[in-house]
N, C-alpha and C positions, 0 to 999 in steps of 0.2 A: 448325147455326146457330140457336140459340134466340132468342126475342124479347129476353130480358134480356142476351144476349151482344151483340146488335146495338145495343140501346138501354140503356145502363148506368144503372140507377136510382141507384146510389151517386153517380155524377158529377152526375146530375140533382138529387139532393137537395143536394149541395154547392153547385151553382150557385144553386138557389133560396134556400138559407140565406144565401149571400153577397149575393144581390140584396136580400133582406129586411133584412139588417144595413145594407147601403148605403142603402136607403131610409130607415131609421130615423136613421142618422147624418147624412144630408143633408136632413132635414126642415126646414121653415122655422123651427120653434122652435129647433132646434139651431144653425142659422145665425145667428139673432137672438141667442142666448145667447153665441155667439162674436164678436158685433159685426160680422157680415158680411152681405152681401146674400144673398137666397135663391139656391140653386143653380139655374141655368137649366135648362130642359127639354132644351136642346141638349147640355149637359154630362152630364146624367143619361142621355140616350139613348145617348151615346157609351159610357158605362160598361156599360149594359145590353146594347148591341151586342157589346161585348168579351166579356162572360161568356157570351152566346149563342154566339159564335164558339168559345169554349173548349169548350162542350158539344158543338158540332158536330164539333170536332176530336178531342175526347177521349172523348165518350160516345155518339156516333152510330155507324152502320154504317161510317163512314169509318175509325174506329179499328180495328175488328175486321177489316175487309177488308184494310186497309193492313198490319196486323201479321201476318196469316196468309197472304194470297194474292197481293195485287197491289202491286207496288212503286210503280206510278204513283199509286195511291191514298195510299200512305204519304207520298209526296212532296207531294201535295196537302195532307195533314194537317200536314206540316212547315211548309208555306207559311202555312197558317191560324194555327198556334200561335206561330210565331216571327217572321213578317214582318208580319202584319196585326193580330192580336188585341192585342199590347201597345200599339199606337198608340191604339186605342180606349179601352183601360183607362186609360192615362196622361192622355188628354184628358178623361176622365171623373172625374178626382180633383181636387176643389177644394183649393187650396193650404192653406187654413185647416184642412182635415180631416187632412192627413198631416204638416203642419209639426211638430206636437208630437212625432211619432215620432222626429224627428231633432234635437230640441233638445239632447240630451245630447252631450257632447264626443266620446264613443266612436262613437255612431251617426252623428254628423255626419261624422267622419273616415272611417268605413267607406263612407258614401254617396259622399263626394267621391272616395275611392279607386276604388271599383268603377265609378263613372260617369264617371271621367276619360276623355275621348274616345279617347286612344291605347290605354289599357288595355281599355276596353269593346269597341272595334272589333276589336282583336286577339284578345281572349278569345272572343268569340262566333264569329268566322269560323274560328279555329283549332279550337275544339271542334266546330263544325259540319262542317268538312272532315274531321277525324279520325273523326267518327262514320260518315262514308260510306266510309271505307276498308273493303274487303270483310272483312278479318279482324276488325276492330273490330265492325262491324255484325252479322256472323254470331255472334260471341261474345256480344254484348249480347242479341240476339234469343233466345238459348238460356237466358238467366237473367232472369226477370221483374223481380227486385228490382234487379239491376244496370242493367237497361234503364230502370226507373222512376227510379232515382237519377240516371242520366246525363241523362235528359229533364228532370228537375227542375233540374239545374245548367244545362243548355242554355237552359231557359226563363228562369232567373234572368239569364243573360248576355244574352238577347234583350231583356229589359226594361232592363238596364243599357246595352245598345247604343243603344236608342231614347231613353233618358232625356235625353241631351244635346240631342237635336233637339226633343223634345216634353215638356220638363220641366214639371211642374205647379208647381214652386217657382221663382219669378222670381229669388230670391237665389242659385240654383244655376245660373243661365244662364252658361255658360262660353264660348260661341262666338257670334261675329257671324253674320249671315245668310250672308255669303260663306264663312265657315269651315264652316257647316252644309252648304252646297252641296258643298264639297270633301269633307267627311266622308261624305256619302251616296255620292258618286262612288267614294271609296276602298272603301266597303262593297261596292259593286257589283263592283269589280275583284277584291276578295279572295274573293268568293263564286263567281267564275267557274271556278276550277280544279276544285272539287267537281262542278259541273254538267258541265264538259267531260269529266271522268273517266267519268261515267255515260253521257253522250250519245254519245261517240265510242268506247266499248268495242266490240270486235268480237264479244264473246260475253257471255253472262250471267256476272256477277261475284259474285253473292250466292247462296251455297249454300242459304240459308234459303228463298228464293223458287224456286230451281231444283228443290228437293226437295218443294215444296208440291203437294198434290193438290187442284187447284181444282175445286170441285163445280159449275161452270157454265162456259159457253163464255167464253173470255177471249182476249186478244191473245197471240201467241207471246211467250215469255220475253224475248227480246232487244228486241222492239218495245215491250213493256210497260216494260222498264227504260229504254229511250231516251225513251219518252213521259214517264216520271217526271222525267228530267233536263230535258226541254224545258218541262214544266209548271213546275218550280221556277224555271227561268231566266226564263220569260215572266212569271210572277207577280211575281218579284223586280223585273223591269224595270218592270212596271206600278206596283207599290207604290213603288219608289224614284223613278220618274218623277213620280208623283203628289205624293210628299213634296217633290221638288225644285220642282215647280210651286207648291205651297202656300207654301213658304219664299220663293220668288222674288216672288210677288205680294204676300205680306205685307210683304216688304222694300220693294217698289215703292210700296205704299200708305203705308208709314211715311215714306219719303223725300218723297213728294208732299205729305203732311200737314205735314212740317217745312218744306218750301219755301213752302207757303201761309201758314204761321204767320209765317215771316220776312218775306214780302212784305206781310202785313197789319200788321206791327209798326210803329207810328208812329215808333219810334226809328230805323228804317232810314233815314228821311228827315230825321233831326235834324241831320245835318251839312250838309244842303242849305239854303243861305240865298240870298236875293235881294239884289242890290246896291241 
């Protein structure tokens, strides 16, 4: 395990370049040129947090250890890349920055198709569950390019899955707050079988990890495998629970604000006259 195997400089360079490009594109002058307000520090922090999480998941020791030795670390990586990171990236994208990408009819139709709630929720959870079938995972782990391609598609579907909930484009808002709550609940249900397969297996089911020679003291294979399933399920519950809370309180504040506007509207009392 060399330094550059643990801390991937190519991924670091990619993240730095993306961060610099984002900084340039969201500068006050670019916002003014687009006739928009400057991008807030909160929005920028969300994007930078997202790309930092990407490096942690893809360029830090988590990636190397998870790919070669520890299934539990691999599941931690999956949680970071597919359940957490996309939320921060989407919340860090100003609408005026990405709207031009989807002005064309073809791109607009593709965006609406892949981010349709039914399609996105089924695509992500199906691909995620299939990935964790022993035959599929062992096959992918033996071929770096197949693994990279599958992860790329899975990452794409993860962004598509979160897009209906945290869309940066208001005109693409497809669901009400109540529908978003149901959507996240369905996501949690669909992810459960993959976690259950891993947690309740009575023996190690992944040959790649069973045959690995771990150069340090680690958990027994079955314990590490079950820990991986538990980590994924616990992190999923925390992330989905946090998303549910955010949506609920946003909906509650909106409803309260609308009620206050109605109560303050002088027209509300226009029909009341005195004899």
